[in-house]
C-alpha positions in Angstrom: -24.3 -74.7 113.7 -21.9 -74.4 110.7 -22.1 -70.6 111.0 -21.1 -70.8 114.7 -18.1 -73.0 113.9 -17.0 -70.7 111.1 -17.4 -67.7 113.5 -15.4 -69.4 116.2 -12.6 -70.3 113.8 -12.7 -66.9 112.2 -12.6 -65.1 115.5 -9.7 -67.3 116.6 -7.8 -66.6 113.4 -8.4 -62.8 113.8 -7.3 -63.0 117.4 -4.1 -64.8 116.4 -3.5 -62.3 113.6 -4.0 -59.3 116.0 -1.7 -60.9 118.6 0.9 -61.5 115.9 0.8 -57.8 114.8 1.2 -56.7 118.4 4.1 -59.1 118.9 5.8 -57.6 115.8 5.2 -54.1 117.0 6.6 -54.9 120.5 9.7 -56.6 119.0 10.3 -53.6 116.7 10.1 -51.3 119.7 12.5 -53.4 121.7 15.0 -53.4 118.8 14.7 -49.7 118.5 15.3 -49.3 122.2 18.4 -51.6 121.9 19.7 -49.5 119.0 19.1 -46.3 120.9 20.9 -47.7 123.9 23.8 -48.7 121.8 24.0 -45.2 120.2 23.8 -43.7 123.7 26.7 -45.7 124.9 28.8 -44.8 121.9 28.0 -41.1 122.4 28.9 -41.4 126.1 32.2 -43.0 125.2 33.0 -40.1 122.7 32.0 -37.5 125.3 34.3 -39.1 127.9 37.2 -39.5 125.5 37.1 -36.0 124.0 36.0 -34.3 127.2 38.9 -35.7 129.1 41.3 -34.7 126.3 40.1 -31.1 126.3 40.3 -31.0 130.1 43.8 -32.4 130.0 44.8 -29.7 127.3 43.1 -27.0 129.5 41.5 -25.4 126.4 39.1 -26.1 123.6 38.6 -24.7 120.1 35.3 -23.2 119.2 34.8 -25.9 116.5 35.5 -28.6 119.0 33.2 -27.0 121.6 30.4 -26.9 119.0 30.9 -30.5 118.1 31.1 -31.5 121.8 27.8 -29.6 122.5 26.1 -31.3 119.6 27.2 -34.7 120.7 26.1 -33.9 124.3 22.7 -32.7 123.1 22.1 -35.9 121.1 23.2 -38.0 124.1 20.7 -36.1 126.3 17.9 -36.6 123.8 18.5 -40.4 124.2 18.0 -39.9 128.0 21.7 -39.9 128.9 22.6 -39.9 132.6 24.1 -37.2 134.8 27.7 -38.1 134.3 27.7 -36.2 131.0 26.2 -33.1 132.8 29.2 -32.9 135.0 31.6 -33.4 132.1 29.9 -30.8 129.9 30.1 -28.2 132.6 33.8 -28.8 133.0 34.4 -28.6 129.2 32.2 -25.5 128.8 34.3 -23.7 131.6 37.5 -24.2 129.6 39.1 -21.2 127.9 38.8 -21.1 124.2 41.9 -21.9 122.2 43.7 -18.9 120.9 45.0 -18.7 117.4 
């Protein structure tokens, strides 16, 4: 009988421990998702700001285009939406700045 009680208590403790571990993992994944979403929003804001500036200026330097493309690629890796696709197409169509 004592063995059964110890087994029941032990299995309950093990179950609680495993549940706790899964809860920690789940909370960590949610935090990561929140951080990724925050970074995604910051990147989208930068794409909008700089992209609209380049479109307004009607040209872009090669250095700025490279940085814009890098920002866009990172945004897309974070599952960014289609708005940036339209913006990147407009920016890539701009003439390169001369001199």
